[in-house]
C-alpha positions as CSV (number, residue, x, y, z in Angstrom):
1,M,102.1,149.1,96.9
2,T,102.3,150.8,100.3
3,T,103.9,149.6,103.4
4,T,101.6,150.1,106.6
5,P,103.6,151.9,109.6
6,G,105.5,149.4,111.7
7,N,104.3,146.3,109.9
8,S,105.6,144.3,107.0
9,V,102.4,143.7,105.5
10,L,101.7,144.9,102.2
11,L,98.4,146.4,101.1
12,L,96.9,146.8,97.4
13,R,93.4,148.7,97.5
14,W,92.8,146.7,94.4
15,W,92.7,143.2,96.5
16,V,91.5,144.3,99.7
17,L,87.8,144.2,98.4
18,P,88.0,140.9,96.4
19,V,89.8,139.2,99.3
20,A,87.1,140.2,101.7
21,L,84.7,138.9,99.2
22,L,85.8,135.5,98.9
23,A,86.5,135.1,102.8
24,L,82.8,135.8,103.4
25,T,81.1,133.7,100.8
26,S,80.9,130.6,102.9
27,Q,79.9,132.7,105.7
28,Q,76.5,134.0,104.1
29,T,74.8,130.9,103.0
30,S,73.2,130.2,106.1
31,S,71.6,134.1,105.7
32,P,69.1,135.5,103.0
33,A,70.3,139.0,103.7
34,A,72.3,141.2,101.5
35,T,75.5,140.0,99.9
36,P,78.7,141.2,100.8
37,E,79.1,143.4,97.9
38,E,75.4,144.9,99.1
39,T,76.7,145.3,102.3
40,I,79.7,147.0,101.5
41,A,78.3,149.2,99.1
42,G,75.1,150.0,101.4
43,A,77.5,151.0,104.5
44,S,80.2,152.9,102.2
45,R,77.5,155.4,101.2
46,R,77.5,156.6,104.8
47,V,81.1,157.0,105.0
48,V,82.8,160.5,103.5
49,K,86.5,161.2,103.0
50,L,87.9,164.6,105.0
51,Y,90.3,166.9,103.8
52,G,91.9,169.7,106.0
53,A,95.4,170.8,107.6
54,G,98.7,168.6,107.3
55,G,100.2,167.6,104.1
56,V,104.1,166.7,106.0
57,R,105.3,163.6,106.7
58,G,103.6,161.9,109.8
59,L,100.6,164.9,109.2
60,E,98.6,163.6,106.4
61,A,96.0,166.3,105.4
62,Y,93.3,163.6,105.0
63,Q,91.3,161.0,107.1
64,T,87.8,159.5,107.1
65,G,84.1,160.4,108.6
66,V,80.7,158.6,109.3
67,L,77.5,160.2,108.8
68,V,74.9,159.7,111.6
69,S,72.1,161.9,111.0
70,P,70.6,162.5,107.9
71,A,71.0,166.4,108.4
72,G,74.6,166.0,108.0
73,H,76.4,165.4,111.0
74,I,79.5,163.3,111.1
75,V,81.7,161.4,113.6
76,T,85.7,161.6,113.2
77,V,88.5,161.3,115.2
78,L,90.1,164.7,116.7
79,S,93.4,165.3,114.8
80,T,95.3,167.6,113.5
81,V,93.5,167.3,110.3
82,L,90.5,169.4,111.6
83,D,93.0,172.4,112.7
84,S,91.9,174.1,109.5
85,D,89.5,176.9,108.4
86,A,88.4,174.9,105.7
87,I,87.5,171.3,106.0
88,D,86.6,169.5,102.7
89,C,83.9,166.8,103.0
90,V,83.2,164.3,99.8
91,L,80.4,161.9,100.1
92,D,80.5,158.5,98.3
93,D,78.9,159.8,95.0
94,G,81.5,162.7,94.9
95,R,79.3,165.3,96.0
96,R,81.6,167.8,97.9
97,Y,80.7,170.0,100.9
98,P,82.6,172.4,103.2
99,A,82.4,171.1,106.7
100,T,82.1,173.0,110.2
101,L,83.9,171.8,113.6
102,L,80.7,171.5,116.0
103,G,82.6,170.4,118.9
104,A,84.9,167.7,120.6
105,D,85.2,164.9,123.0
106,P,89.0,165.3,123.8
107,R,88.8,162.4,126.4
108,R,87.6,160.2,123.6
109,E,89.4,161.6,121.1
110,L,86.1,162.2,118.9
111,A,85.2,165.0,116.8
112,V,81.8,165.9,115.3
113,L,81.5,168.0,112.0
114,S,78.4,169.3,110.2
115,I,77.7,169.9,106.4
116,A,74.5,171.8,105.0
117,G,73.3,168.4,103.5
118,D,69.3,167.5,103.5
119,D,68.0,163.8,103.8
120,L,71.8,162.2,103.6
121,P,72.3,158.3,104.0
122,A,73.4,157.9,107.4
123,F,73.7,155.4,110.2
124,T,71.7,155.6,113.2
125,L,73.3,155.4,116.6
126,P,72.2,153.6,119.4
127,E,69.7,155.4,122.0
128,P,71.3,156.1,125.3
129,V,70.8,153.6,128.2
130,A,69.7,154.3,131.7
131,E,72.8,154.9,134.3
132,G,74.2,152.0,135.2
133,L,73.1,149.6,132.8
134,Q,75.6,147.4,130.7
135,V,75.6,147.9,127.2
136,A,76.1,144.6,125.1
137,R,79.1,144.9,123.2
138,V,79.9,142.7,119.7
139,P,81.5,139.3,120.9
140,S,85.1,138.3,120.0
141,G,85.0,136.5,117.0
142,T,82.5,138.5,114.8
143,R,83.2,139.1,111.1
144,V,83.4,142.8,110.4
145,F,84.3,145.1,107.9
146,A,86.5,148.1,108.2
147,L,85.6,151.1,105.5
148,S,88.1,154.0,105.2
149,N,89.9,156.0,103.0
150,L,93.2,154.3,103.7
151,F,96.4,156.1,102.5
152,G,93.9,158.4,100.6
153,V,93.6,156.4,97.5
154,A,89.9,157.2,97.1
155,V,89.1,160.3,95.4
156,G,85.8,162.0,94.3
157,D,83.3,159.4,93.9
158,E,85.3,156.7,94.2
159,R,84.6,154.2,96.9
160,V,86.6,153.8,100.0
161,S,88.4,150.5,100.7
162,A,87.2,147.8,102.5
163,Q,89.0,145.3,104.8
164,H,87.7,142.4,106.0
165,G,88.5,141.1,109.4
166,V,87.5,139.4,112.8
167,I,87.1,141.4,116.3
168,A,89.6,139.5,118.8
169,T,88.9,141.0,121.6
170,T,87.6,144.0,123.8
171,V,90.3,145.4,126.0
172,P,91.0,148.8,127.9
173,L,93.1,151.0,125.4
174,E,97.0,151.2,126.5
175,A,98.6,153.2,123.9
176,R,100.8,156.0,123.3
177,R,101.5,158.5,120.3
178,G,104.9,159.3,120.2
179,A,105.9,160.0,123.7
180,H,102.2,160.8,125.1
181,E,99.9,158.4,126.1
182,A,96.6,158.2,124.7
183,P,93.8,159.9,126.5
184,Y,91.1,157.4,126.2
185,K,91.6,154.3,128.9
186,G,88.2,152.9,128.0
187,D,87.4,149.7,126.1
188,V,88.2,149.2,122.4
189,Y,87.6,146.7,119.9
190,I,91.1,144.9,118.7
191,L,90.9,143.8,115.1
192,D,92.7,141.2,113.3
193,C,93.2,143.2,109.9
194,T,95.5,146.1,109.5
195,T,93.8,149.3,110.2
196,S,96.8,151.4,111.8
197,N,97.2,153.1,108.5
198,P,97.2,156.8,107.6
199,G,93.7,157.8,106.4
200,S,91.9,155.1,108.4
201,A,91.0,157.0,111.2
202,G,87.4,158.1,111.7
203,G,86.5,155.1,109.3
204,A,83.3,152.7,109.7
205,L,83.7,149.1,111.5
206,V,80.1,147.6,110.1
207,D,79.3,143.5,111.0
208,W,78.1,141.5,108.3
209,R,74.6,142.9,107.8
210,G,76.1,146.4,107.4
211,R,75.5,147.7,111.0
212,L,77.7,150.3,112.5
213,V,79.6,148.8,115.5
214,G,82.6,150.9,115.8
215,M,84.8,153.9,114.5
216,L,88.6,153.2,113.4
217,G,90.8,154.9,115.8
218,K,94.1,156.8,115.2
219,E,97.3,155.4,114.5
220,L,98.4,154.3,118.1
221,R,101.4,151.9,119.6
222,A,100.7,149.7,122.5
223,T,102.2,151.2,125.7
224,A,103.6,147.4,126.6
225,T,105.1,146.4,123.4
226,G,105.2,149.3,121.2
227,V,103.5,147.4,118.2
228,W,100.9,149.2,116.2
229,L,97.5,148.8,117.3
230,N,94.3,147.8,115.0
231,Y,91.4,149.1,117.0
232,A,88.0,150.6,117.0
233,L,86.1,152.6,119.5
234,P,82.8,150.7,120.4
235,I,79.5,152.6,119.1
236,D,78.1,153.1,122.3
237,E,81.1,155.1,123.3
238,V,80.5,157.0,119.8
239,A,77.3,157.6,120.8
240,R,78.0,159.0,124.3
241,G,80.8,161.2,122.4
242,Y,78.6,162.5,119.9
243,R,75.7,163.5,122.4
244,D,77.8,164.7,124.3
245,V,79.4,167.2,122.1
246,L,76.0,168.4,121.2
247,A,74.8,168.7,124.3
248,A,77.5,171.1,125.0
249,Q,76.2,173.1,121.9
250,G,73.0,173.3,123.1
251,G,71.9,170.9,120.5
252,A,73.2,173.2,117.7
253,P,71.7,172.1,114.4
254,A,73.5,170.9,111.4
255,G,75.3,173.6,109.4
256,A,75.6,175.8,112.5
257,A,78.6,177.8,112.6
258,D,81.1,176.7,115.3
259,L,82.9,180.0,116.1
260,P,80.3,183.1,114.7
261,G,82.9,185.7,115.7
262,E,81.1,188.5,113.9
263,T,77.9,188.1,116.5
264,S,80.3,188.3,119.8
265,L,83.1,190.2,121.5
266,P,86.3,188.3,122.1
267,F,87.2,187.7,125.8
268,D,90.6,187.7,126.8
269,T,91.8,184.7,129.0
270,A,94.2,187.0,130.9
271,R,90.9,188.2,132.7
272,L,90.6,185.2,134.4
273,G,94.3,185.1,134.9
274,A,95.4,182.8,132.4
275,I,97.9,184.6,129.7
276,L,98.2,182.5,126.5
277,V,101.4,182.6,124.3
278,P,100.9,185.4,122.0
279,D,99.7,184.7,118.1
280,L,103.0,184.1,116.1
281,L,101.6,182.2,113.5
282,D,98.0,182.3,111.8
283,K,96.8,179.6,114.2
284,T,99.3,179.5,117.3
285,P,98.2,176.6,119.4
286,P,96.4,177.9,122.3
287,F,99.3,176.8,125.1
288,V,99.1,178.4,128.4
289,E,102.2,180.8,128.9
290,S,101.8,181.7,132.7
291,V,99.0,181.9,135.3
292,R,98.5,184.8,137.7
293,E,98.3,183.9,141.6
294,G,95.3,184.3,143.1
295,S,93.1,184.2,139.9
296,A,90.2,182.1,138.7
297,A,92.8,180.1,136.7
298,A,95.3,179.4,139.2
299,S,92.3,178.5,141.5
300,A,91.2,175.8,139.2
301,G,94.5,174.4,138.8
302,L,95.5,175.9,135.4
303,R,99.4,175.5,134.9
304,P,102.0,176.9,132.5
305,D,102.5,174.6,129.3
306,D,99.0,173.2,129.6
307,L,97.2,173.4,126.1
308,L,93.7,173.9,125.7
309,V,91.9,171.7,123.5
310,A,88.2,172.7,124.4
311,V,86.3,175.5,126.5
312,N,82.7,174.2,127.7
313,G,83.1,171.1,125.7
314,R,83.8,173.2,122.0
315,A,87.0,172.1,120.6
316,V,89.5,175.0,120.1
317,A,92.7,175.1,118.0
318,S,94.0,178.5,118.3
319,R,94.3,181.6,120.7
320,G,91.6,183.4,118.6
321,A,89.3,180.4,118.7
322,V,89.7,180.4,122.9
323,Q,88.6,184.1,122.8
324,Q,85.6,184.0,120.4
325,V,83.9,180.8,122.4
326,L,84.7,182.6,125.6
327,G,82.8,185.4,124.0
328,L,79.9,183.7,123.0
329,L,79.1,182.6,126.7
330,A,76.9,184.8,128.9
331,E,77.9,186.5,132.0
332,G,77.7,184.2,134.8
333,D,78.0,181.2,132.7
334,P,80.1,178.4,134.1
335,L,83.4,177.8,132.5
336,R,85.5,174.5,132.1
337,F,88.8,174.3,130.1
338,T,89.7,171.0,128.9
339,V,93.7,171.2,128.6
340,I,96.2,168.3,127.4
341,R,98.9,168.0,130.4
342,E,101.9,165.8,130.0
343,G,100.1,163.7,127.7
344,G,96.6,163.3,129.7
345,I,93.5,165.0,129.5
346,V,92.5,167.4,132.8
347,E,89.4,169.4,133.1
348,C,89.7,172.6,134.8
349,S,86.3,174.6,136.3
350,L,87.0,178.1,136.4
351,G,83.8,179.3,138.2
352,P,81.3,181.8,136.3
353,K,81.9,183.8,133.5
354,P,83.1,187.6,135.1
355,A,81.1,190.4,134.0
356,A,82.1,192.4,130.9
357,A,84.8,195.3,131.8
358,R,83.2,198.5,132.3
359,K,84.2,201.2,130.1
360,P,85.7,204.7,132.1
């Protein structure tokens, strides 16, 4: 028995599923479609368990992901769990794969991973719509299942936990984690079931037919009230973030290495006028220590204490990762840094990449 953060609600995995099935029994009589048991089983095969960095209080080393491509693409939340050289992915049937971080969308706090699978069970994301058209959202009152590895109780071929709930409303996200505001300000689904649990982030929100309608968000508190939020990112936002990440990678195929440093020479950010903090640890976060006056970094508005989280849309978690990603870019390619500043996301355009330094 475990208490959820900031709530007095008690959650036992062993009764979450039976209660969900009981609650839906009367709702399925008018439809000849799949039973709740079949819906949960089918959707759960497309949900994976992820393990990486963490392991201390408040920084769990596990979370959940959703397969969105038969070739092995996974969408999940961008978190410290992914700040690891080895990300372990376990499928519903117990198969285990090493996962590669393809990239991230810092504004939506969404990450895309890749595993070297083939013909994997996966959800189908909605096709992009023409600019200016309104995307139909799931209406309030829709009954849903939240599928995730909450509290990390599922291991190996054990199925992720299922919670039954209802979409209470759709509102713009106004939330914080600690003292920092969440960077995403778009709409989210507010749920009436408790999904603000360790390990739930990145899980699947499906309707009673098993269709993916959203991705469970991080543990966040409402800015106005301080209560824990149970919410999900709508599927159209998930699809946009996923496609933005792939576009930034040039449509990188599944299994492609995200930082093939052996094929490129690292590029020092000091040549752009941005001095990063020294490597004090194996993976020192890429904080900006100082900015040279008159440099490309200064013209772009980069400031000391900015934390680099992406270079041209590719997630970076260390000084070395920044240098390797810059090294992969061709001379003259436009450079764009995404940084976290005072809890918000800021985009900085540094112009074209300068030519390689000539040897004397």
